[in-house]
MARMAR-756840 format. One record per residue (C-alpha): x, y, z. Coordinates in steps of 0.1 Angstrom, whole numbers, padded with zeros to 4 digits, always signed. Layout:
% MARMAR-756840
XYZ ...
This chain:
% MARMAR-756840
+0942+0134+0883 +0978+0129+0884 +0997+0163+0886 +1023+0168+0858 +1052+0192+0864 +1052+0223+0843 +1082+0215+0821 +1065+0182+0810 +1031+0198+0807 +1044+0226+0784 +1069+0204+0764 +1063+0213+0727 +1043+0189+0707 +1049+0205+0673 +1075+0226+0655 +1056+0257+0659 +1058+0256+0696 +1094+0251+0698 +1110+0285+0708 +1145+0298+0707 +1157+0272+0680 +1145+0287+0648 +1174+0276+0627 +1172+0240+0636 +1134+0241+0633 +1136+0254+0598 +1163+0230+0587 +1143+0199+0599 +1111+0213+0585 +1128+0219+0551 +1142+0183+0551 +1107+0169+0557 +1090+0190+0530 +1117+0183+0504 +1119+0145+0514 +1157+0150+0524 +1156+0131+0556 +1191+0118+0567 +1194+0084+0586 +1212+0099+0616 +1212+0132+0634 +1230+0145+0664 +1215+0173+0686 +1240+0189+0710 +1238+0217+0734 +1234+0227+0771 +1208+0210+0793 +1172+0222+0790 +1174+0237+0755 +1150+0212+0738 +1171+0186+0723 +1150+0157+0732 +1118+0175+0728 +1127+0185+0693 +1138+0149+0686 +1103+0137+0696 +1087+0163+0675 +1108+0155+0645 +1100+0117+0650 +1062+0125+0652 +1064+0147+0622 +1082+0124+0598 +1056+0094+0605 +1026+0117+0603 +1001+0107+0575 +0989+0140+0565 +1017+0166+0568 +1008+0203+0566 +1038+0225+0554 +1062+0205+0574 +1040+0203+0605 +1024+0171+0619 +0985+0172+0616 +0980+0159+0651 +0949+0140+0639 +0960+0109+0622 +0965+0076+0638 +1003+0080+0638 +1000+0114+0656 +0976+0102+0681 +0993+0071+0690 +1029+0087+0690 +1034+0081+0728 +1027+0044+0727 +1040+0038+0691 +1063+0007+0689 +1081+0024+0660 +1094+0052+0684 +1120+0038+0704 +1137+0059+0732 +1170+0048+0747 +1187+0066+0777 +1224+0059+0771 +1233+0067+0806 +1219+0034+0818 +1219+0014+0785 +1254+0021+0775 +1269-0013+0771 +1279-0031+0739 +1252-0058+0748 +1225-0032+0748 +1236-0017+0715 +1238-0053+0698 +1202-0058+0708 +1192-0026+0692 +1211-0034+0661 +1191-0067+0659 +1159-0048+0662 +1169-0023+0635 +1165-0048+0609 +1128-0054+0617 +1104-0033+0596 +1082-0006+0612 +1048-0018+0626 +1026+0012+0617 +1045+0042+0604 +1070+0047+0574 +1100+0049+0597 +1113+0032+0628 +1130+0061+0650 +1156+0055+0677 +1161+0084+0701 +1193+0079+0720 +1197+0105+0749 +1229+0113+0766 +1247+0094+0738 +1282+0104+0751 +1278+0081+0780 +1281+0050+0757 +1311+0028+0761 +1338+0027+0734 +1328-0008+0726 +1291+0003+0723 +1301+0031+0699 +1322+0006+0677 +1292-0017+0676 +1270+0011+0664 +1293+0023+0637 +1285-0002+0609 +1248+0003+0615 +1252+0042+0611 +1272+0036+0579 +1247+0014+0562 +1214+0015+0579 +1181+0000+0567 +1161+0025+0547 +1133+0025+0574 +1157+0034+0604 +1165+0068+0616 +1186+0076+0645 +1184+0109+0665 +1211+0112+0692 +1212+0139+0719 +1241+0150+0740 +1253+0176+0764 +1290+0167+0758 +1297+0164+0722 +1334+0164+0729 +1330+0128+0743 +1314+0114+0710 +1339+0097+0687 +1347+0116+0655 +1337+0083+0636 +1301+0089+0650 +1301+0126+0645 +1311+0123+0607 +1281+0099+0601 +1257+0124+0615 +1238+0157+0606 +1248+0178+0637 +1226+0206+0651 +1238+0228+0678 +1211+0241+0702 +1219+0273+0719 +1209+0286+0752 +1176+0304+0753 +1179+0342+0753 +1166+0360+0783 +1137+0375+0761 +1127+0341+0750 +1127+0327+0787 +1108+0358+0800 +1080+0354+0772 +1076+0315+0779 +1075+0320+0817 +1049+0348+0814 +1028+0325+0790 +1029+0296+0814 +1018+0319+0843 +0989+0332+0823 +0979+0295+0814 +0982+0283+0850 +0968+0314+0868 +1001+0320+0887 +1004+0353+0903 +1038+0367+0897 +1056+0401+0894 +1076+0412+0862 +1107+0416+0884 +1102+0379+0895 +1097+0365+0861 +1131+0384+0850 +1149+0369+0880 +1136+0334+0873 +1148+0337+0836 +1182+0350+0848 +1187+0321+0873 +1179+0294+0848 +1210+0303+0827 +1193+0298+0793 +1176+0265+0802 +1139+0264+0796 +1135+0232+0818 +1154+0249+0847 +1131+0279+0844 +1099+0261+0845 +1110+0239+0873 +1120+0269+0894 +1086+0283+0886 +1069+0252+0895 +1086+0250+0929 +1077+0288+0937 +1041+0284+0926 +1038+0258+0955 +1040+0287+0980 +1004+0295+0972 +1011+0332+0971 +1021+0358+0947 +1058+0351+0936 +1078+0382+0942 +1115+0390+0938 +1118+0391+0975 +1107+0354+0977 +1132+0344+0952 +1160+0363+0969 +1151+0348+1002 +1147+0312+0991 +1173+0307+0963 +1202+0328+0974 +1199+0352+0945 +1209+0389+0945 +1188+0417+0930 +1202+0438+0902 +1194+0470+0924 +1218+0457+0951 +1244+0451+0924 +1241+0486+0909 +1242+0502+0945 +1273+0482+0952 +1291+0493+0921 +1281+0529+0926 +1297+0527+0960 +1328+0513+0946 +1329+0540+0919 +1323+0568+0946 +1351+0551+0968 +1325+0546+0995 +1346+0519+1011 +1326+0516+1044 +1295+0510+1024 +1311+0484+1002 +1321+0466+1032 +1290+0465+1049 +1273+0453+1017 +1296+0424+1014 +1293+0416+1051 +1255+0415+1045 +1259+0391+1016 +1284+0369+1034 +1258+0363+1063 +1232+0351+1039 +1227+0320+1017 +1235+0339+0985 +1253+0320+0957 +1285+0337+0951 +1287+0325+0916 +1255+0341+0907 +1267+0372+0924 +1298+0373+0903 +1281+0367+0870 +1255+0395+0878 +1284+0420+0886 +1303+0409+0854 +1269+0415+0834 +1264+0449+0848 +1300+0458+0844 +1299+0447+0807 +1271+0472+0801 +1291+0500+0818 +1323+0490+0796 +1302+0494+0764 +1289+0527+0776 +1325+0540+0783 +1337+0527+0750 +1309+0545+0731 +1314+0577+0749 +1279+0576+0766 +1289+0568+0801 +1286+0594+0828 +1305+0585+0858 +1340+0581+0873 +1347+0544+0861 +1375+0542+0836 +1374+0515+0808 +1407+0499+0821 +1392+0498+0858 +1361+0481+0846 +1381+0456+0824 +1404+0449+0853 +1375+0439+0878 +1359+0417+0850 +1390+0397+0844 +1399+0394+0881 +1363+0382+0889 +1363+0358+0862 +1395+0342+0874 +1379+0343+0910 +1348+0324+0895 +1371+0296+0878 +1399+0292+0906 +1383+0302+0938 +1392+0282+0969 +1361+0272+0987 +1380+0270+1020 +1383+0308+1019 +1350+0329+1022 +1344+0338+0985 +1327+0371+0994 +1359+0382+1012 +1379+0375+0979 +1353+0393+0959 +1355+0424+0982 +1392+0424+0980 +1390+0424+0941 +1366+0454+0942 +1387+0474+0965 +1420+0465+0949 +1412+0478+0914 +1405+0512+0930 +1434+0514+0954 +1453+0546+0952 +1488+0540+0940 +1517+0553+0962 +1530+0578+0940 +1565+0594+0944 +1575+0627+0932 +1605+0630+0909 +1625+0651+0935 +1623+0622+0961 +1632+0596+0935 +1661+0613+0919 +1673+0621+0956 +1671+0584+0968 +1688+0571+0937 +1719+0596+0943 +1720+0588+0980 +1725+0551+0972 +1755+0562+0948 +1771+0585+0971 +1805+0570+0985 +1794+0578+1020 +1761+0576+1037 +1743+0608+1048 +1714+0609+1073 +1697+0635+1052 +1702+0661+1026 +1711+0695+1036 +1692+0725+1025 +1718+0740+1003 +1719+0707+0983 +1681+0708+0974 +1684+0734+0948 +1709+0713+0929 +1686+0684+0930 +1657+0704+0915 +1681+0715+0887 +1686+0678+0880 +1649+0672+0878 +1643+0699+0853 +1670+0684+0831 +1654+0648+0834 +1619+0659+0821 +1630+0670+0786 +1648+0637+0783 +1617+0616+0792 +1598+0636+0765 +1625+0628+0740 +1623+0591+0747 +1586+0590+0744 +1589+0606+0710 +1616+0581+0698 +1594+0553+0712 +1564+0566+0690 +1586+0568+0660 +1600+0533+0664 +1564+0520+0668 +1553+0538+0636 +1581+0524+0616 +1577+0488+0632 +1540+0488+0622 +1548+0499+0586 +1574+0471+0581 +1552+0444+0597 +1521+0455+0577 +1542+0453+0546 +1556+0419+0554 +1522+0405+0562 +1508+0418+0527 +1538+0402+0511 +1528+0367+0521 +1492+0370+0531 +1472+0336+0531 +1436+0330+0538 +1446+0298+0556 +1469+0317+0579 +1441+0341+0587 +1418+0313+0597 +1446+0299+0620 +1451+0332+0638 +1414+0338+0643 +1411+0303+0659 +1441+0310+0681 +1424+0342+0692 +1392+0322+0702 +1414+0296+0721 +1436+0322+0738 +1407+0337+0758 +1403+0304+0778 +1439+0297+0783 +1448+0302+0820 +1486+0307+0811 +1479+0339+0791 +1483+0371+0814 +1451+0392+0820 +1466+0422+0801 +1473+0403+0770 +1437+0387+0772 +1423+0422+0774 +1441+0431+0741 +1428+0400+0725 +1392+0408+0735 +1396+0443+0722 +1411+0434+0690 +1403+0416+0657 +1425+0396+0634 +1420+0410+0598 +1450+0397+0579 +1480+0371+0583 +1507+0352+0568 +1526+0323+0584 +1548+0348+0604 +1530+0381+0606 +1494+0391+0618 +1476+0425+0615 +1450+0434+0641 +1425+0461+0644 +1407+0477+0675 +1380+0504+0678 +1402+0522+0704 +1432+0542+0695 +1445+0536+0730 +1444+0497+0725 +1462+0501+0692 +1490+0520+0708 +1492+0495+0737 +1490+0464+0714 +1519+0477+0693 +1539+0488+0726 +1535+0453+0739 +1538+0433+0705 +1568+0414+0717 +1548+0403+0749 +1519+0392+0727 +1542+0373+0705 +1559+0355+0736 +1527+0345+0753 +1510+0331+0721 +1542+0314+0708 +1530+0280+0721 +1502+0280+0694 +1528+0284+0665 +1558+0263+0653 +1579+0295+0643 +1582+0331+0656 +1553+0354+0649 +1551+0392+0649 +1521+0415+0653 +1512+0450+0643 +1480+0469+0652 +1461+0496+0632 +1428+0516+0639 +1398+0505+0618 +1404+0538+0597 +1442+0531+0592 +1433+0493+0583 +1406+0505+0556 +1431+0528+0541 +1459+0501+0540 +1435+0475+0525 +1426+0499+0497 +1462+0507+0489 +1469+0469+0489 +1441+0460+0465 +1449+0489+0442 +1486+0479+0442 +1478+0441+0434 +1454+0452+0409 +1479+0473+0390 +1504+0443+0391 +1525+0456+0420 +1539+0435+0448 +1555+0437+0484 +1590+0428+0492 +1599+0413+0526 +1619+0435+0550 +1640+0417+0575 +1630+0421+0612 +1666+0430+0620 +1657+0464+0603 +1631+0470+0632 +1657+0459+0658 +1681+0487+0645 +1655+0513+0650 +1647+0503+0685 +1653+0531+0708 +1673+0533+0740 +1642+0526+0762 +1657+0530+0796 +1664+0563+0811 +1697+0571+0829 +1682+0568+0862 +1665+0534+0854 +1700+0520+0841 +1715+0531+0875 +1688+0514+0896 +1690+0483+0873 +1727+0479+0879 +1725+0484+0915 +1694+0463+0923 +1677+0430+0910 +1656+0444+0880 +1626+0422+0890 +1622+0442+0923 +1622+0477+0907 +1590+0493+0899 +1591+0526+0880 +1562+0550+0890 
């Protein structure tokens, strides 16, 4: 008997066997039950998520002679002859994408079905069709015969013309969750008597990256070894990395065991391990640590900013890495760089060096009797820094107050939607700096006008930093807007209070009056210390780092 690969053997033949796409299945079944079947559908989503399989099940079900609650009976002539049915036409648009192929299809559409109620065309990889082919298909999709149904599938919906999209009911297929993949792999192993460990099942599910076909193909290949499938065999043959290795590596980074980190990275570099899988697993583990830190349940030396810094750096490495360089060397540098001890200078030395530059003559070194005078200068400087911090906090408080007022004065639902869309787009924008991206990830847009936007965050520290860097945030996002924009951030508790006050004021017939941004500029404190001003005047500001 001819061997059938696992992903074909376990392809679902009815709606109840389709896993991970509950919403789509429910909508299609309801359309069948209530006799509201559209003439064209578009199934979109990543590879291996069941688009073509669902299309076949849908086609089989709508032609079934004895439906049972939106499920095909599997016993009637239409169900039994489904695979050879002349009324089910499958087309691979990757190889039949020309205008002549589509014209032939259009001519056949006019012919009534031979056996079933509908003639169903399943067009896979529809985005591969040429522009001329799409244009030829348009009129048929606009006014198709009553007996014709088109089901199109694509992994690249962006390449499908909007004129086609607007004529279809679109269903988005999501990647399978890790739990769904593990459950299905375990089921297949039981049915096929494949000996496998639980750890290996989880690793296969992880390597498949949300694709059921990839998971079953990998399982099929591993089962040919003729022995129990273990995590070791997967790690050896497919360049994967165990989560234990990842956790041990991060623990060494956390404890600053530099030599152990270096040995681990050398070990990885000498294997066939896939650096992309390695990076994704590190990010997955670090994201869990970040959540634990934010919730206050983490016990360890990592800080939230350290974890966030590594995640963003690794993500950039994943997207921009130069393959001419050993990727594991770059990854090692990222891990070590984020925990590099900063070269700190005490205030005595800093003040001393600045004053030496300003002296008319150059002295080789300061005499002992000059030292007490320098210490006296330091003591005078400290209260000044404290005072500047207090002024900064007062300025931020007033700035937030004015901008919240102005946002409420002209708040619009349309503007809120625009800012929320920008928030989603900015995450993938390479021109946005990592620290601004971190602010975007940690905050939520809750109110907006054409000019103002209010943000909230769970963390008080993020709220403070957002307000402190509001001008930078506006500058880096200005390309998304046609006019200047201004941000203000509140904690979730503060936002709840402000929203209640706003609702009560509007209910009582009150209103908000715009306050000019120039009022905020007047309040801006002198942010540079005297020493910074001196250093700025003497040197190029871009080369100065205050520590």
